[in-house]
Each structure stands twice: as structure tokens, then as C-alpha cells.
Steps between C-alpha positions, in 0.01 A plus 500: 500500500656830392545808723216710343234225534592437860474866572152528337377194699629645826326831433173331418508287815585806703205697361257211543625428851469867602145518358398183691624652821332829445164334406534197731148542624338493156255216452684396181810413702312309767269274292532259205834371366687813616364463854603133507848585380525776763399256778757244371773763509410608845479146628841418350649815650362400842651154473842607385566807713562465873220641722742727685613654174135538385413678824796736457401582141139545599591732786722706272236531227239582771716789622592634153159465343253548785676741734564866427871541420723679261678201356346511156538879481871449563516230236335729243740782583805276478381353162440848369848608599664191348315551173616856477855399589494276190361799309801710616768238461388317180252705307623855518840428362343328197238770458751789511739304272236465221291809565728757663278802426191359670395553864464149648428591861205739497207258445637225723525747788146633423359148495674409832384816672133461391496134596654573842250775560200269427658225703554739792142620488367142482691394811465821713152610384183429702313213325176610674541398859164478675499642849242624751515843342481385133265201519181712452654664190586164342162353592338746252723419204365158384171322552493139627422242233396247775707235325872581518434773759215478745369793716512499882833321534796608716858423465592236753840653556439878481147477638391766251210480253614354170437735203416327171813405305727521808711228653720457801864445403654243734853612404445872569237436774252757368181524300548653153252677277453325161763253596680332202792305642811545714807554285833363636703718256349823647458359853160653505132428428368593156168671569265761376732794559830369372391251227589763235859524620534123503377490134736781401787324678439186281455716185824692555677177588382345168609810313843480662525130416413562135751779478766271643413220255513746210836656600653178616410308191636785289832496685526124447426536128747782467769285668419209270519712181823667615664160557348363175348218705219418256748450215728271691524127461588209726649150476256224591579160657585352162750784429289665231471881481142606552326835510422607848157409644271713718566266799883532472484868441274549805742285706793709385322823596419357838865418556615839378228718668369278783355769717325684218356192335375363834341837578314516177373141530395563866322823410311323215371236744407766758326699230278202424418434859441864605311556170254212581448639849461857374240392235311311772477809708394717216216249432397532870509877481294524180237258641514657845604188690777434751732206541336423830155496337617271218652265757178499707297446185703193407468363851117543497471348157695192614301466815170530319599251237608251770208557733213489255549341155142579402594852435696391202189360322293819538465715190438863587582800295765690689595731208324817621691711740181584685519161661796638710285747678203276590546335831223277627467385856656171413880535550589178319306617191678828516838342507406263216394799292842654540721194497360358178508825310742768396324738736721791610282703742754787542583556131399842373652481150865488393568873526335549836665188634834636387437842660386333824840347542711793384293776664395322820463810725269670244296179473461458873404869540235463225351191660480662842340808347232283336420339834 
């Protein structure tokens, strides 16, 4: 197996593995052949790995993923510094050698500054913390749908009334307005007031990635053309002179510019992963849903399918959005109406949904004024 093919297989496995970890609670990964394979891998792991080592790994993951700490923030900052060190050491000499009249530092500095600003706002900004003083305000923002969010409930930890679309974050130990998820990379909740900065953080990060891919690939190609790599030849195992192949050329570039080639490959993989996550969040924004609501919806669907198979045989027209706003006294029927439809009770159209996330204070003020 040649070097390039091994690299492609490794990147594919890394992407698939990362997606499986991120979406480990998805029903697709817990049922059918994939679920069986997952259970087999877990059982094999439990048999081969000593229990003490398992407990140590579990405690470490528990602390890193489910306790508030700055570990992943530090990792992000270190990776960013290392990437720019490669840019200074490997890219800039090639760029100024081939294009001495161009400014190769302005846009990278702009991209880093904007990305850092959004990252800083996402981690230091208030996500919409619900307190004794603010709970009455947030109670007026959204109506209860009596399916995902039921009226009259209190947070068992904060002992405060639970506004619709709120959730208690066990990591930050607080209730958050329009809770989406807790982000380990910002060490903060993503809620109604800082969701925009989280989205902008991902958008600027993707822009920085694509800029790095474009510039890094250009530097590699300039180096290849200068060394006349694509016109070179090699001697095969039989001693015959053969024109260079893509795989051998790539391996030569990796040996000549290891840091730069590795950086470009790593950034391409990260662009795919962050791009998928970013597109998922854009979909949630445009449909006025949160990650927490999607997760709860999947849980309810699974529970309903398991507890009452007769629901699957019913044929009811759920296509009209008006079904979302009609709640009868029967809670099970209400849940069935939502769970077996594409009902989105909080959606107000793509533009209004977008403005709700990016102008949260104006939206909250308008809702309070209406009430």
C-alpha cells in the first residue's frame, strides 16, 4: 500500500471516528448493524483493557468533558500558535521568494484577530443566565409547547421556574435561556445571548482554514514547480526509468516540507469536520431549533416508538403547521403530533429566525413589549 493511499484511509477513519463521537447519541449509531458493531467494539474494549485503566480513562474524560475547565481552550490556543509558527517558518520564505512585492501578512493577521474576538466573546459573554432577577423577563419570551417544554415546572437545582426553551447546564451549574449546548472549546454555555458569537467563531475559523489551505497549497505547488518535481522521473524496482507518479511526488513533498504538508492535510480534515458542524448549526438557526431540542426530540421519538408500536400504523396528515399550535388535553396525543411530524413550533420564517439569534436583545425586548 503506497503512502498516499494510507494517508487517505487514515484521514477518512479519523473523520468518521470523530463524527461517531460527536453524534454518539444518534439513533442511527445505536440501532441496526451499526449499533451491533458499536456494542461489539465496546465489549471487546472492556475485555481487553484492564478495569483500573478503564476507570482512569473514564475519570479523565469525565473531568475534561463534563467539568468546567480551560484545557480545550489551551489546546486551541497552542494549535493556533503552532499553525502560525509553520506559516512564519515555512510559508513566508516561499511566498516572499516568489511574490516579493505582495503583502503576505495583512489578511492572516485580520483573520486571527477577528476569530479571536469572536472566540473571546463566545467564552466570556453571558449566554442568558437565568437568575431571580431575570427569570420573569425570560418567562415572557417564549410560550410553552407542552411537549418539549411544559408550564409550571421548576428547576430541581436552581429552584427557579423554568422558562420555555431553557435548560439547566450541569457543567456550569446554571439555567440558561434558549440553551443550545455546552461548548468545551469556549468553556461556556451556548445560549440565546451568545449563540451569534459561537456561530461567528466557527465561520471565522472556517475562513481562516480555507485561507490556510489556499496559501499552503500554493506554497507547496510553487516549491514543486521550482524544483521541477512534476517533470522528474524515478527508477522502479526493475531498474526501469519511469515518470514520477502522484503518490511518489506527494511523498517527496512530505519529506521536503513535512510541517507544511502535514498542516495543509490537517487543516483540510478540520475544515470538513468544522464545516459539517457549522452547517448543522445553520440548519438549526434557520429552523429555530436548538441542539438540546433536537436531542430531546430524538429521545422522545425513540421512547414513543418503543413504548407504543401502534402509533406507527396510524395515518394522519401532519403536513399543516397549524397542527403545532393545537394542544388537546391528552398529553400523549400532543407528543405524538409533534414527534411524528416536522413540526417546529418556534419557527417564524428563515429571516426572523436568523434575526432572533443575531439580534437577541432586540427580540427579547419586542417579546416583553408584546406581553
